[in-house]
C-alpha angles and dihedrals in degrees: 000000000000113000096237091054092048092052095046093049091058085066097239096114146336124280090254091054090046090054090053091051091049093049090050090056094244095126128077129184115202089344097307123111107255130229130207091264096051116130123211122218130193109284096023117136114229121193130184114198087346095306120117115244106221133224118303115282117250113265116266124202117166139169118219129192096220116209123219110273098039115115120219098228135117091214102113095199090067110096112240094017115171095237095060090040093058094039095199119179092232130059104265136165136196123264102232124327142287110193122245094254093051131077141199139059123016128158125223130190146161091226112097096188092057090052091056093048094051094045096046105123096217091059088070094208113191122242121186126205139184111220134189120191132197099259142014116285134205125236088259089069091059091047092049092049093047093050093054133271127232109233106205094193091057098032093230140107115231120241119257111276142179124259133181126189115238101171143341091289102017138076143161121241132191116205131188096193134055113216118168109282087343101167093045091049092047092052092046091051088055093048101262134111123219114237098176131015122181126175111222105175144017109196101303098345111101130195091221114161096334105141121238110275094016128113137195138190117259115247124239089247091055092050092048090054095041096049109014093168090062102029103034129146111326095012115148124203117229 
């Protein structure tokens, strides 16, 4: 395993920070000053500033029902940041974002590789939302949204998506992309303003009856379905 990955998976810092420590000569493996290309084998002793870095932390994968007002950032100086809100014992970070004014399902983990795999655009992972807008809309609105909406601020047209009417002013939408404030921008481009936006599902992970502000660990079955290449048949979580 690469040294920066080993250090980050112990939970003491990110991979980027680990690289900086290695470049500064602060890391030794079996007594020798490490380099960026150093590999770590079972039984190797890794020290940062003379202090032993312990065994890798157990993997953490949790689902949170984020309330409105919580910011999806790891910057602890930001009031209402999601890390302090969750208060997990291990160093975790959110997978993607859910803007401050929105609520619902967001995943958090201490596993950087998993984050990249879930967020990779070409994987087209589905995310489902419940949306309420400021006034009743006709069926044409749903058709226009589903076909794709040009977002002038971003200079792009959204990918086709699936929408289902729930009420006179509410609908469900399933996206396979994650542009900044995408649903709000799409609605605004069609002449409507979002009043409530709640994420209900990420791929196979559902919000269900998880109360606002509460979180739970993902099950092995959920992880196998979410990332079959990593958690296939017979996989065991550390």
